[in-house]
Structures are given as structure tokens and as C-alpha cells.
C-alpha positions, 0 to 999 in steps of 0.5 A, spaced: 237 856 539 237 849 540 236 847 532 237 840 531 239 837 524 235 831 522 228 831 523 228 823 526 232 826 532 227 831 533 221 826 533 225 822 538 226 828 543 219 830 541 216 824 544 220 824 550 217 831 551 210 829 550 211 823 555 214 829 560 208 833 559 203 827 560 205 827 567 201 833 568 205 837 573 211 840 570 213 844 576 218 840 580 218 835 575 222 839 570 227 841 576 228 833 577 229 831 570 234 837 569 238 835 575 237 827 574 240 828 567 246 832 569 247 827 575 247 821 570 251 825 564 257 827 570 258 819 571 261 819 564 266 824 566 265 829 572 269 836 571 268 843 571 268 844 564 262 839 563 258 842 569 260 849 565 257 846 559 251 843 562 249 850 566 251 854 559 246 849 555 240 851 561 242 858 561 242 859 553 235 855 553 232 860 558 234 866 554 231 863 548 225 862 552 225 869 554 227 871 547 222 867 543 216 866 548 216 871 554 217 877 550 212 876 545 207 875 551 210 881 554 209 885 548 202 883 547 200 884 554 203 891 554 198 893 548 192 890 551 194 893 558 198 899 556 205 901 557 208 903 564 208 911 564 
């Protein structure tokens, strides 16, 4: 989970998230942002390890989204609509 120490750092990052959401379209924009962030980050030192770590961060975020958000939604819908027989 992306637990970040220090509320001031979280507030800074939350402002960036708010700006991204104000664009009104997350589809496509999120892909662009992640790609651009990776591309710029790699300018500091491109390596297999750096790519592996960056992709690992994205993968862990994906898993956390599923664990904390999607699974709750799925469980709710299962209760509302019934489970698969």
C-alpha cells in the first residue's frame, strides 16, 4: 500500500491528483501521465532495474486498487444481485 509518511507530502501529492481529475478525462490521460513520468524518470538513469521497479510500483498500485476498492464493489454487487450458482 502506498502509505506515505508526512501529511505535508500527502497534501502536495493530493493537489496533483486534484489537478489531474480537473482535466475531466482520466482515460488516456492516466496512461499518458504514467508513461511521461516513467520516461522522465529514466532520464536520471535508465536500467533494467529502474524499469522493473517502476513497473513494480504500477503493479502494486493495481493490486491495491483491486484489494481495497474493486473487491468491496464486487462483494456489494454479489449481495445485491446474488452469487453465481
